[in-house]
N, C-alpha and C positions, 0 to 999 in steps of 0.2 A: 592878624597880618603882619606885622613888625618883624615876629621871631619868622614868619615866611619872609619877608623882605632881606633879612638878615640872612638866613641861609643861603637864600640865591645868591643877592648882592655878593656874600664871600666864597661861593665855590665856585671849582675848578670847570671852567666850559670845553677844556681841553679832554677832559675824562669820557665827556660826552664822545668826542670825534677820535676816543678811543676804543669804544666801544657802541656804534651807532646801533646794533642789532637789538637793543633795549629799547628805544624810540618807538616801533610799533608795537611793542609789546605795553608799552606805560600807557601809549594810546588807547589802545584798545581797551585795556584796562578800566581807564577813566570813562571811554563811550559804555561799557560794559556797566559799574557802578551807576551813573546817570541813569540807563535806560531801565537798569533794576529799583530804582529809587523813586523814578519817575511813576514806574509799574504799583511799586508799590503804594503811593500816594493816590492813584486814580482806587486802587483798591481799597482802600481806609476809607475813599470817600465813597464807591458805593455802598461796600457793606457795613460800614460802621457810620454811615450818614457825617461825616464830621466834614463842616465847609473844605474846599480844595485848596486856599489858602493855607489853611492850619495842615493840611495832611501836607502837600509839597517842604511849609519849613520842617514840620518832622522830620522829613525822610530826606533832607536835604546835605549830602554829605558834606563835612566841614566840623567846624568846631560849634559843640552845642552852646558855650552862652554865647558866640558870638551868633550864632541863629535864632537864641534864644532874645538877645536885644533887639534883631532886626525884624521878629511878627511882630513882639511890643511894638513898636514903629509902624508895622503894616496891618497893624489890627486884629492879630490872628489869635488864636486862644495858648497862651506862652507854657500851661500846663502839658497841654494836651501838645503842642510841640515838642515841647523838652522831653515827655515821655517816649512816645512815637523815636523820635531822632538816639533815645539809649537802646532801645530793640530795633532799631535800623544799623546800629553801629554794632552790635552783639552779631547779628545776622552776616553782618558783610565782612567780617572778621573772620565769620567761622569759614564764609563762601570764598576767600580772597585763595585760599589755598589751593583749591578745586581751580578756579578758576585761572590762573596763574600756572597752573598743571597744564590746563588744557590748552592755553596760547601756546605755553614752552612746548609741547609739544607738537602739537599741530600747524602753528605759524612761524615755526623755524627751523632752521635747518637741522 
């Protein structure tokens, strides 16, 4: 979180004003990622009978180390959460190019 804070605190907010067209694309990408990872969590819960808390921590977008620490505090299975997190990370990295191409093609001028 410290790295994210430093990145945001030192960024030039004028660049957002110069390129307002990226805001809807970024918001749509975040929404699509959250919907996808939540769907995968419910799928893991139903198909593999992993408890929903562990599945949600395993598919949440974010840093794997932070999710593992939070999962331990919440009482979820850390091993399953970390393995699921790695799988979701690989899948979302593979799909992001297709998602971004779709949003760029159909949602921008």
